[in-house]
C-alpha positions as CSV (number, residue, x, y, z in Angstrom):
1,M,137.0,12.3,52.4
2,T,137.6,16.0,52.6
3,A,140.2,18.1,51.0
4,R,142.0,21.3,52.1
5,I,142.6,24.2,49.7
6,Y,145.3,26.7,50.7
7,R,148.0,28.9,49.4
8,P,151.4,28.0,51.0
9,A,153.4,30.6,52.9
10,R,156.7,31.6,51.5
11,N,159.8,29.9,52.6
12,A,161.2,31.4,55.8
13,M,164.8,30.8,54.8
14,Q,164.6,32.9,51.6
15,S,163.3,36.4,50.8
16,G,161.6,35.3,47.5
17,K,158.0,34.3,47.1
18,G,158.5,31.3,44.9
19,K,155.9,28.6,45.0
20,S,153.6,30.8,47.2
21,K,151.4,32.1,44.4
22,Q,149.6,28.8,43.5
23,W,146.7,27.4,45.4
24,V,147.1,23.8,46.5
25,L,144.5,21.1,47.0
26,V,145.5,18.2,49.4
27,H,143.4,15.4,50.7
28,E,143.1,15.0,54.5
29,P,144.0,11.6,55.8
30,A,141.1,9.2,56.0
31,E,142.8,7.0,58.6
32,A,145.7,7.2,60.9
33,R,149.1,6.0,59.9
34,K,150.3,2.7,61.2
35,I,153.8,1.6,62.3
36,E,155.0,-1.5,60.6
37,P,156.3,-3.8,63.3
38,L,159.3,-5.3,61.4
39,M,161.1,-2.2,60.2
40,G,159.3,0.5,62.1
41,Y,158.2,2.4,59.0
42,T,155.0,4.4,59.1
43,S,152.5,3.5,56.4
44,S,149.0,4.1,55.3
45,S,146.6,2.4,52.9
46,D,145.2,5.8,51.9
47,M,146.6,6.6,48.5
48,R,144.9,10.0,48.3
49,Q,147.4,11.4,50.8
50,Q,150.0,11.3,48.0
51,I,148.1,13.6,45.7
52,K,148.9,17.3,45.8
53,L,147.3,19.4,43.0
54,S,148.3,23.0,42.2
55,F,146.0,25.6,40.7
56,P,146.7,29.2,39.6
57,T,143.6,30.6,41.3
58,L,141.3,29.7,44.2
59,E,138.3,29.6,41.9
60,E,139.9,26.9,39.7
61,A,140.7,24.8,42.8
62,E,137.1,25.1,44.0
63,A,135.7,24.3,40.6
64,Y,137.8,21.2,40.4
65,A,136.6,20.0,43.8
66,Q,133.0,20.7,42.9
67,R,133.3,19.0,39.6
68,N,134.7,15.8,41.1
69,G,132.4,15.8,44.1
70,I,135.1,16.4,46.7
71,E,134.2,18.1,50.0
72,Y,136.6,20.8,50.7
73,T,137.6,23.6,53.1
74,V,139.4,26.7,52.2
75,Q,142.1,28.2,54.4
76,P,142.5,32.0,53.8
77,A,145.8,33.1,52.3
78,H,148.5,34.5,54.6
79,D,149.7,37.7,53.1
80,A,152.8,39.1,54.8
81,T,152.7,42.7,56.0
82,P,155.4,44.7,54.4
83,K,157.9,46.3,56.8
84,R,158.9,49.8,56.0
85,V,162.6,50.0,56.7
86,S,164.7,53.0,55.7
87,Y,168.5,52.8,55.6
88,P,169.1,56.4,56.9
89,D,167.1,55.5,60.0
90,N,170.1,53.5,61.2
91,F,172.1,56.8,61.7
92,K,169.4,59.0,63.3
93,S,170.6,60.8,66.4
94,D,167.4,60.0,68.4
95,R,167.7,56.2,68.2
96,K,166.9,54.1,71.2
97,T,170.3,52.6,71.2
98,P,173.3,54.5,69.8
99,W,174.7,53.2,66.5
100,T,178.2,51.8,66.7
101,H,180.6,50.0,64.4
């Protein structure tokens, strides 16, 4: 059973960076999900899929995995590149398209 350690990306619908500073350890599924024939629900007998652990640093997440004998892979963090936007640039005379109301 392997685990994946990653830092989640920020929510695309909001400008804040909430919940994107913690590192998360999740277990990869050991078996495929099955469809229950009566109701059509998807289910799995793998209870480790329900576990999602958060850590303040990558080192703590790795130490936890090593201490408990869990194989893991680390996905690098996705840091957003800051875009330099200046308000006066909206009114420059040499814009590609003229500014209108």
